VMD Tcl script that draws the C-alpha trace (Angstrom):
set ca {
  {77.41 148.32 75.62}
  {80.04 145.84 74.24}
  {81.06 146.30 70.55}
  {80.33 142.95 68.72}
  {83.29 140.92 67.84}
  {83.17 138.76 64.68}
  {84.47 135.05 65.24}
  {87.48 134.03 63.01}
  {86.75 131.91 59.68}
  {86.54 128.36 60.33}
  {88.27 125.09 58.88}
  {85.53 122.90 57.96}
  {86.83 119.84 55.87}
  {88.75 117.04 57.43}
  {91.83 117.50 55.03}
  {92.24 120.67 56.56}
  {92.23 119.36 60.21}
  {94.90 116.35 59.17}
  {97.00 118.84 57.33}
  {97.36 120.67 60.37}
  {97.75 117.52 62.72}
  {100.76 116.43 60.45}
  {102.61 119.53 60.06}
  {101.38 121.93 62.93}
  {102.98 122.70 66.26}
  {101.08 121.21 69.09}
  {100.49 122.98 72.32}
  {98.69 121.15 75.26}
  {97.49 123.12 78.19}
  {94.42 122.69 80.71}
  {91.49 122.06 78.71}
  {92.57 121.95 75.28}
  {95.32 121.07 72.90}
  {96.15 123.56 70.10}
  {97.46 122.95 66.82}
  {99.04 125.80 64.96}
  {100.52 126.12 61.54}
  {101.83 129.39 59.62}
  {101.98 129.18 56.18}
  {103.19 132.32 53.65}
  {99.75 133.17 52.42}
  {97.92 136.23 53.00}
  {94.79 134.48 53.77}
  {93.03 135.34 56.96}
  {93.23 133.58 60.08}
  {90.97 130.21 60.35}
  {90.20 128.07 63.09}
  {88.77 124.57 63.51}
  {87.19 123.16 66.70}
  {86.85 119.25 67.64}
  {85.96 117.04 70.17}
  {86.34 113.14 70.16}
  {83.79 110.71 71.51}
  {86.45 110.03 74.30}
  {85.53 113.12 76.00}
  {81.58 112.54 76.36}
  {78.31 112.26 74.97}
  {77.30 114.83 72.53}
  {76.10 117.20 75.06}
  {79.36 117.11 76.63}
  {81.04 117.64 73.38}
  {78.91 120.31 72.05}
  {79.28 122.33 75.15}
  {83.12 122.06 75.05}
  {83.43 123.20 71.59}
  {80.86 126.32 72.04}
  {83.37 127.21 75.07}
  {86.46 126.84 72.89}
  {84.63 128.88 70.00}
  {83.57 131.67 72.42}
  {87.35 131.52 73.76}
  {88.59 131.66 70.73}
  {86.49 134.86 69.64}
  {87.35 136.77 72.56}
  {91.31 136.00 72.30}
  {91.62 136.48 68.72}
  {89.31 139.06 68.21}
  {91.21 142.03 66.06}
  {94.43 140.36 65.94}
  {96.02 140.53 62.45}
  {97.49 136.91 61.61}
  {97.85 136.46 57.88}
  {98.25 132.83 56.98}
  {97.85 131.29 60.42}
  {95.47 128.14 61.08}
  {94.64 126.84 64.20}
  {92.69 123.88 65.49}
  {91.69 123.34 69.01}
  {90.82 120.14 70.29}
  {88.74 119.54 73.32}
  {89.72 117.45 76.22}
  {87.54 115.78 79.05}
  {87.97 118.83 81.39}
  {87.27 121.73 78.72}
  {83.66 121.89 79.95}
  {84.64 122.22 83.73}
  {87.64 124.59 83.68}
  {86.42 127.78 84.73}
  {86.22 130.33 81.76}
  {88.61 132.85 82.58}
  {91.24 130.23 82.83}
  {90.61 129.03 79.51}
  {90.65 132.31 77.79}
  {94.07 133.08 79.54}
  {95.33 129.66 78.43}
  {94.48 129.91 75.06}
  {96.04 133.53 74.65}
  {99.32 131.89 76.31}
  {98.97 129.31 73.86}
  {98.68 131.39 70.77}
  {101.62 133.49 71.86}
  {103.58 130.27 72.00}
  {102.40 128.71 68.79}
  {103.35 132.04 66.75}
  {106.78 132.78 68.60}
}
mol new
graphics top color blue
foreach p $ca { graphics top sphere $p radius 0.5 }
foreach p [lrange $ca 0 end-1] q [lrange $ca 1 end] { graphics top cylinder $p $q radius 0.2 }
display resetview
């Protein structure tokens, strides 16, 4: 039986997303774009998810965000990253890329962003 892993805290306000877009490091991978910023605070890791209307209708956008949330839950579970904020931006292929590739790409992007 697998142990339940709680998802990371969420970014929810538009101002938080805009702040990361302005000063965060951007890493493009197949299936998503990662924006990451690290401040000196001791707050827990927070993650935001977004999908623009360019990638498709509401069903497509929601599926892409669900896949990104699950990938983030699996990749970031148990990692201590105080003061780190991440935004995952869905791309058109997010819903179609194999899930194992999506999680592998996310793990690589997080390592690159925090290096």
